[in-house]
VOBA-1610 file (N, C-alpha, C; in pm, whole numbers, padded with zeros to 5 digits, always signed):
BEGIN
Met-05994-09466+08331Met-05915-09539+08232Met-05829-09440+08151Lys-05885-09331+08106Lys-05812-09231+08030Lys-05699-09173+08113Arg-05725-09151+08244Arg-05621-09099+08330Arg-05507-09197+08338Phe-05532-09324+08345Phe-05429-09427+08355Phe-05342-09429+08230Ile-05407-09418+08113Ile-05331-09416+07987Ile-05242-09294+07979Ser-05291-09177+08021Ser-05212-09053+08016Ser-05091-09062+08106Ile-05113-09118+08226Ile-05000-09131+08320Ile-04897-09226+08264Thr-04943-09336+08200Thr-04849-09433+08144Thr-04765-09371+08033Leu-04828-09297+07943Leu-04755-09230+07835Leu-04655-09129+07888Phe-04692-09057+07990Phe-04602-08958+08050Phe-04479-09025+08106Ile-04500-09142+08175Ile-04385-09213+08234Ile-04293-09263+08125Ile-04350-09314+08012Ile-04267-09364+07901Ile-04185-09252+07838Leu-04247-09136+07813Leu-04176-09022+07755Leu-04066-08971+07847Ala-04095-08968+07975Ala-03993-08922+08072Ala-03874-09014+08072Gly-03900-09144+08060Gly-03789-09239+08056Gly-03705-09224+07932Met-03769-09197+07817Met-03695-09178+07692Met-03609-09052+07699Ile-03660-08943+07752Ile-03584-08817+07764Ile-03465-08837+07857Ala-03487-08908+07968Ala-03378-08932+08063Ala-03269-09014+08001Gly-03304-09105+07912Gly-03203-09188+07847Gly-03121-09112+07744Cys-03177-09004+07688Cys-03105-08927+07586Cys-03012-08822+07644Val-03031-08784+07770Val-02950-08678+07830Val-02822-08736+07884Arg-02706-08677+07846Arg-02577-08722+07893Arg-02550-08664+08031Pro-02489-08735+08119Pro-02461-08683+08254Pro-02376-08557+08244Ala-02410-08462+08328Ala-02339-08334+08329Ala-02222-08336+08424Ser-02172-08452+08455Ser-02058-08461+08546Ser-01929-08446+08467Gly-01818-08446+08538Gly-01687-08432+08474Gly-01626-08565+08440Thr-01704-08674+08438Thr-01650-08805+08407Thr-01636-08823+08259Thr-01560-08924+08218Thr-01537-08954+08078Thr-01618-09075+08038Val-01697-09061+07930Val-01782-09170+07880Val-01711-09232+07763Lys-01694-09363+07762Lys-01626-09434+07657Lys-01726-09499+07564Leu-01709-09471+07434Leu-01797-09526+07332Leu-01720-09629+07252Pro-01785-09739+07214Pro-01716-09842+07137Pro-01688-09795+06996Thr-01575-09839+06941Thr-01537-09810+06802Thr-01541-09938+06723Gln-01517-09928+06592Gln-01524-10045+06504Gln-01417-10146+06538Ser-01300-10103+06586Ser-01192-10196+06615Ser-01199-10252+06757Gly-01304-10219+06828Gly-01320-10268+06962Gly-01263-10177+07066Gln-01193-10068+07021Gln-01137-09973+07117Gln-01240-09869+07154Thr-01210-09796+07253Thr-01303-09692+07297Thr-01239-09556+07277Asn-01322-09456+07234Asn-01278-09317+07219Asn-01327-09237+07337Pro-01241-09173+07411Pro-01288-09095+07527Pro-01360-08970+07480Val-01477-08943+07536Val-01554-08821+07510Val-01553-08742+07637Ser-01480-08632+07635Ser-01461-08556+07757Ser-01564-08446+07767Thr-01610-08426+07883Thr-01694-08309+07910Thr-01602-08191+07933Gln-01650-08088+07989Gln-01573-07965+08008Gln-01448-07994+08088Ser-01326-07965+08028Ser-01201-07995+08094Ser-01165-07889+08197Ala-01067-07924+08279Ala-01022-07830+08383Ala-00958-07707+08320Leu-00882-07724+08208Leu-00819-07610+08140Leu-00923-07513+08086Met-01030-07569+08026Met-01137-07483+07972Met-01206-07408+08084Lys-01226-07477+08198Lys-01289-07410+08311Lys-01205-07292+08358Glu-01069-07308+08360Glu-00983-07199+08403Glu-00990-07081+08307Ile-00995-07113+08174Ile-01002-07006+08073Ile-01132-06926+08089Ile-01244-07001+08106Ile-01375-06934+08121Ile-01376-06851+08248Ala-01320-06907+08356Ala-01317-06835+08483Ala-01234-06707+08471Gly-01119-06717+08402Gly-01035-06599+08384Gly-01104-06492+08301Thr-01176-06535+08198Thr-01249-06440+08113Thr-01356-06369+08192Gln-01430-06445+08271Gln-01536-06384+08352Gln-01477-06285+08452Thr-01358-06321+08509Thr-01295-06230+08606Thr-01254-06099+08538Ala-01195-06110+08416Ala-01154-05989+08343Ala-01273-05902+08309Met-01386-05967+08269Met-01506-05889+08235Met-01559-05819+08359Ala-01553-05889+08471Ala-01603-05829+08594Ala-01517-05710+08635Met-01384-05720+08616Met-01294-05609+08650Met-01318-05489+08560Ala-01340-05515+08431Ala-01364-05405+08337Ala-01493-05332+08371Ser-01601-05408+08404Ser-01730-05346+08432Ser-01728-05269+08563Ser-01638-05308+08656Ser-01632-05241+08785Ser-01540-05119+08783Gly-01472-05095+08670Gly-01384-04980+08658Gly-01242-05008+08703Thr-01210-05130+08741Thr-01074-05165+08780Thr-00988-05182+08657Gln-00866-05130+08660Gln-00778-05139+08545Gln-00734-05283+08524Ala-00750-05328+08400Ala-00712-05465+08368Ala-00562-05474+08350Val-00507-05587+08390Val-00364-05612+08376Val-00341-05689+08248Met-00255-05636+08161Met-00228-05701+08034Met-00149-05828+08058Pro-00179-05934+07985Pro-00107-06059+08005Pro+00039-06048+07965Thr+00124-06125+08031Thr+00268-06126+08001Thr+00290-06193+07867Pro+00373-06134+07779Pro+00397-06196+07648Pro+00453-06337+07664Leu+00419-06422+07569Leu+00466-06559+07571Leu+00617-06562+07552Pro+00685-06660+07616Pro+00832-06670+07599Pro+00869-06689+07453Gly+00974-06618+07410Gly+01022-06634+07272Gly+00951-06546+07173Val+00844-06474+07215Val+00769-06388+07123Val+00815-06245+07144Thr+00860-06180+07041Thr+00905-06042+07049Thr+00813-05954+06967Ser+00819-05824+06995Ser+00734-05731+06919Ser+00790-05712+06780Ile+00703-05678+06689Ile+00743-05658+06549Ile+00807-05521+06538Pro+00930-05512+06479Pro+00996-05381+06465Pro+00910-05283+06388Gly+00909-05157+06436Gly+00834-05053+06366Gly+00691-05042+06411Thr+00647-05128+06506Thr+00510-05121+06554Thr+00509-05059+06692Gln+00391-05018+06738Gln+00376-04955+06867Gln+00263-05023+06942Ala+00295-05066+07064Ala+00193-05134+07144Ala+00093-05033+07195Val-00034-05069+07193Val-00140-04981+07238Val-00215-05051+07349Gly-00220-04993+07469Gly-00290-05053+07582Gly-00426-04992+07600Phe-00500-05044+07695Phe-00631-04989+07724Phe-00617-04848+07776Gly-00707-04760+07731Gly-00707-04624+07781Gly-00608-04532+07711Thr-00526-04582+07619Thr-00431-04497+07548Thr-00495-04440+07423Ser-00439-04329+07373Ser-00493-04267+07252Ser-00442-04339+07129Thr-00508-04314+07020Thr-00468-04375+06893Thr-00328-04329+06855Pro-00237-04420+06821Pro-00099-04379+06789Pro-00095-04289+06667Val-00006-04191+06673Val+00012-04097+06561Val+00136-04138+06486Tyr+00122-04162+06357Tyr+00233-04207+06275Tyr+00302-04088+06212Ala+00432-04096+06203Ala+00511-03985+06150Ala+00485-03969+06001Ser+00468-03845+05959Ser+00449-03816+05817Ser+00585-03799+05751Pro+00593-03813+05618Pro+00722-03797+05550Pro+00781-03659+05576Thr+00911-03653+05588Thr+00979-03526+05611Thr+00960-03435+05491Pro+00900-03316+05513Pro+00877-03227+05398Pro+01008-03179+05340Lys+01008-03160+05210Lys+01126-03108+05143Lys+01130-02956+05157Ile+01242-02905+05201Ile+01258-02761+05221Ile+01329-02703+05100Ala+01261-02607+05038Ala+01319-02544+04919Ala+01441-02463+04960Ser+01544-02472+04883Ser+01666-02399+04913Ser+01644-02250+04893Ala+01704-02171+04982Ala+01689-02027+04975Ala+01761-01972+04853Thr+01705-01863+04796Thr+01767-01800+04681Thr+01900-01738+04721Gln+02003-01767+04647Gln+02135-01714+04676Gln+02153-01578+04608Tyr+02144-01471+04689Tyr+02162-01337+04636Tyr+02311-01300+04637Pro+02347-01199+04559Pro+02488-01157+04560Pro+02533-01118+04699Thr+02653-01159+04734Thr+02707-01128+04866Thr+02758-00984+04868Leu+02705-00904+04960Leu+02748-00766+04975Leu+02852-00760+05086Thr+02970-00716+05053Thr+03077-00708+05152Thr+03053-00588+05244Pro+03087-00604+05372Pro+03070-00491+05465Pro+03154-00372+05421Gly+03110-00255+05461Gly+03185-00135+05428Gly+03116-00054+05320Pro+03190+00036+05258Pro+03131+00124+05156Pro+03088+00044+05033Pro+02993+00100+04955Pro+02949+00032+04832Pro+03067+00009+04738Pro+03056-00091+04652Pro+03169-00125+04564Pro+03189-00024+04452Val+03311-00023+04402Val+03342+00055+04282Val+03317-00036+04163Val+03227+00006+04075Val+03190-00075+03958Val+03260-00018+03835Glu+03348-00099+03777Glu+03422-00054+03659Glu+03331-00062+03535Pro+03334+00040+03449Pro+03252+00038+03328Pro+03316-00047+03219Thr+03233-00095+03130Thr+03279-00166+03010Thr+03243-00079+02891Tyr+03343-00032+02819Tyr+03319+00064+02712Tyr+03276-00006+02584Ile+03192+00065+02507Ile+03140+00014+02380Ile+03168+00121+02272Ser+03223+00077+02161Ser+03250+00170+02050Ser+03122+00196+01972Gly+03119+00309+01906Gly+03003+00343+01824Gly+02926+00458+01883Ser+02804+00468+01843Ser+02718+00577+01892Ser+02582+00520+01929Ala+02519+00581+02026Ala+02387+00536+02071Ala+02317+00652+02139Gly+02188+00661+02118Gly+02109+00763+02183Gly+02118+00896+02113Asn+02055+00992+02178Asn+02055+01127+02120Asn+02158+01215+02190Ala+02148+01343+02168Ala+02248+01436+02221Ala+02240+01451+02372Val+02129+01417+02429Val+02112+01431+02575Val+02180+01314+02645Pro+02274+01338+02738Pro+02338+01227+02810Pro+02234+01155+02897Glu+02226+01029+02880Glu+02130+00949+02958Glu+02176+00803+02957Phe+02100+00718+03020Phe+02131+00575+03017Phe+02001+00495+03007Ile+02013+00375+02953Ile+01898+00287+02938Ile+01922+00158+03017Ile+01814+00082+03038Ile+01823-00046+03108Ile+01834-00156+03002Thr+01938-00238+03011Thr+01958-00343+02911Thr+01929-00483+02964Lys+01938-00503+03095Lys+01915-00637+03148Lys+01877-00630+03296Val+01785-00719+03336Val+01744-00728+03476Val+01739-00875+03516Val+01797-00905+03632Val+01779-01035+03696Val+01700-01007+03822Gln+01578-01056+03828Gln+01484-01020+03934Gln+01547-01032+04073Asp+01534-00922+04150Asp+01583-00917+04288Asp+01733-00941+04299Trp+01803-00925+04187Trp+01945-00960+04188Trp+02030-00846+04134Thr+02024-00824+04002Thr+02109-00721+03941Thr+02033-00647+03831Val+02088-00531+03795Val+02039-00454+03681Val+02161-00400+03606Thr+02153-00406+03473Thr+02263-00359+03389Thr+02216-00237+03310Ile+02298-00132+03310Ile+02263-00008+03238Ile+02364+00015+03125Gln+02323+00099+03029Gln+02413+00139+02920Gln+02393+00288+02893Thr+02503+00361+02893Thr+02495+00506+02871Thr+02489+00537+02721Thr+02459+00660+02691Thr+02452+00703+02551Thr+02583+00770+02509Thr+02587+00810+02383Thr+02713+00859+02322Thr+02775+00976+02397Asn+02695+01072+02438Asn+02749+01196+02495Asn+02757+01195+02648Tyr+02766+01076+02705Tyr+02774+01073+02852Tyr+02908+01133+02896Pro+02907+01215+03003Pro+03027+01290+03043Pro+03147+01201+03075Ala+03264+01246+03039Ala+03388+01172+03068Ala+03448+01218+03201Asn+03534+01131+03257Asn+03609+01163+03379Asn+03519+01215+03491Asn+03410+01148+03510Asn+03315+01190+03612Asn+03285+01070+03702Thr+03298+01089+03832Thr+03268+00980+03925Thr+03121+00988+03965Phe+03048+00881+03936Phe+02903+00878+03961Phe+02871+00794+04086Thr+02783+00850+04166Thr+02726+00774+04277Thr+02594+00716+04227Val+02582+00583+04232Val+02464+00515+04177Val+02372+00476+04292Arg+02246+00517+04281Arg+02148+00491+04386Arg+02026+00417+04328Met+01956+00345+04415Met+01828+00283+04379Met+01726+00316+04487Gly+01602+00337+04444Gly+01495+00368+04538Gly+01362+00320+04485Pro+01256+00332+04563Pro+01123+00290+04519Pro+01080+00366+04394Tyr+00994+00303+04318Tyr+00944+00369+04197Tyr+00871+00498+04235Gly+00901+00604+04161Gly+00840+00735+04188Gly+00932+00827+04265Ser+01037+00770+04324Ser+01130+00853+04403Ser+01237+00917+04316Leu+01248+00871+04192Leu+01353+00915+04098Leu+01493+00879+04150Gly+01497+00794+04253Gly+01625+00753+04308Gly+01684+00853+04405Val+01615+00963+04432Val+01667+01066+04522Val+01679+01009+04663Asn+01798+01027+04723Asn+01826+00975+04858Asn+01806+00823+04866Gly+01824+00756+04753Gly+01809+00611+04750Gly+01930+00539+04808Val+01923+00408+04809Val+02032+00326+04862Val+02150+00332+04764Ile+02267+00363+04813Ile+02386+00368+04727Ile+02429+00224+04697Val+02436+00190+04569Val+02470+00054+04528Val+02607+00046+04461Gly+02672+00159+04441Gly+02804+00155+04381Gly+02852+00292+04334Phe+02983+00294+04296Phe+03044+00414+04240Phe+03110+00375+04107Thr+03090+00459+04006Thr+03148+00431+03874Thr+03208+00560+03816Asn+03334+00548+03774Asn+03397+00661+03706Asn+03380+00641+03556Ser+03331+00743+03489Ser+03299+00731+03346Ser+03424+00724+03258Gly+03542+00758+03311Gly+03664+00746+03232Gly+03661+00829+03106Arg+03674+00760+02993Arg+03675+00832+02866Arg+03537+00881+02824Gly+03435+00840+02899Gly+03299+00887+02869Gly+03239+00813+02750Gly+03125+00861+02706Gly+03059+00797+02593Gly+02981+00673+02638Ile+02982+00573+02551Ile+02899+00454+02576Ile+02975+00352+02662Phe+02912+00314+02771Phe+02967+00206+02853Phe+02851+00135+02925Thr+02879+00016+02970Thr+02779-00060+03047Thr+02835-00086+03187Ala+02744-00105+03282Ala+02781-00139+03420Ala+02663-00212+03484Thr+02698-00304+03574Thr+02595-00385+03641Thr+02600-00360+03791Tyr+02481-00340+03853Tyr+02471-00309+03996Tyr+02376-00408+04064Asn+02409-00437+04190Asn+02324-00526+04268Asn+02201-00453+04318Ile+02086-00519+04314Ile+01963-00464+04370Ile+01970-00479+04522Pro+01954-00370+04598Pro+01968-00380+04744Pro+01855-00463+04807Glu+01886-00519+04922Glu+01790-00606+04990Glu+01659-00533+05021Ala+01668-00404+05052Ala+01548-00328+05087Ala+01449-00318+04972Leu+01495-00338+04848Leu+01406-00323+04732Leu+01370-00458+04667Arg+01420-00567+04722Arg+01386-00698+04667Arg+01236-00724+04689Gly+01172-00770+04584Gly+01028-00791+04590Gly+00949-00675+04534Ser+01016-00561+04508Ser+00946-00446+04450Ser+00909-00476+04305Glu+00797-00420+04262Glu+00754-00442+04124Glu+00832-00352+04028Gln+00857-00228+04069Gln+00931-00132+03987Gln+01033-00060+04076Ile+01147-00025+04017Ile+01255+00038+04093Ile+01314+00153+04012His+01344+00263+04079His+01413+00375+04014His+01563+00362+04040Ile+01645+00394+03939Ile+01791+00396+03953Ile+01840+00534+03909Arg+01938+00586+03981Arg+01983+00725+03959Arg+02136+00729+03962Met+02195+00807+03870Met+02340+00828+03865Met+02367+00976+03890Glu+02431+01003+04002Glu+02461+01141+04041Glu+02611+01166+04023Gly+02644+01254+03929Gly+02784+01284+03902Gly+02832+01412+03968Glu+02958+01441+03943Glu+03015+01565+03994Glu+02958+01683+03914Asn+02974+01800+03968Asn+02926+01922+03903Asn+02775+01922+03883Ser+02703+01855+03978Ser+02556+01853+03980Ser+02493+01782+03860Phe+02573+01702+03789Phe+02515+01627+03676Phe+02448+01500+03731Phe+02331+01469+03678Phe+02262+01346+03717Phe+02172+01299+03604Ser+02141+01172+03608Ser+02043+01113+03516Ser+01978+00996+03590Tyr+01856+00962+03548Tyr+01786+00854+03617Tyr+01698+00778+03518Asn+01655+00661+03559Asn+01565+00577+03481Asn+01497+00481+03578Trp+01409+00399+03527Trp+01343+00300+03612Trp+01328+00170+03535Phe+01299+00062+03606Phe+01286-00070+03542Phe+01188-00157+03621Tyr+01129-00252+03549Tyr+01047-00355+03613Tyr+01141-00459+03677Asn+01110-00495+03798Asn+01192-00594+03868Asn+01153-00735+03827Asn+01166-00759+03696Asn+01139-00891+03638Asn+01259-00931+03553Ser+01293-01057+03557Ser+01407-01101+03478Ser+01379-01086+03330Thr+01479-01038+03255Thr+01468-01021+03111Thr+01555-01128+03043Asn+01527-01151+02917Asn+01605-01249+02841Asn+01738-01188+02796
//
């Protein structure tokens, strides 16, 4: 008797489960609506099947090592300007950095080819310095020019060869940067270009070699003065 009841319950439950399961076919089941019309309930459509099939094919190609073919862009769709398409297997795109600003080169005095220039003195009235003929440094433009001023008793009518050299050399055999005739002598100023070979030096010697073995020298810091 118990076996009969168990079998009966099993048959009833099986019938209920079968009634709840929708057919797995591709047919369309129509359900009634309130207005008496029917709404089609579609199972898996043919389009969806094609999409799933294509996806599975692409996955299979990727796993097998076959190169995947990128889909053709849709008609009317263009790439966005300024962008770069990246395909499978390509490296990460490198974007251009802003163009660096290049500092303009320092404009040094133009030295004309040929012999050093003749530098005309500018005379100053009055008296300066002691009895020993010498000159002092009055102005420096770093790596550019240096201005000197002679003292009261500087020799007249003497043509001086002006040289510059490394500090400690006293200007001996230095680079010739100009020629200056003392004219009436006494106090005068003159400005000379610092040669390219000495640009960047911390200290520089300057020397004035005159006729009759007369000479004088001094040195200066290669820093701009006020």
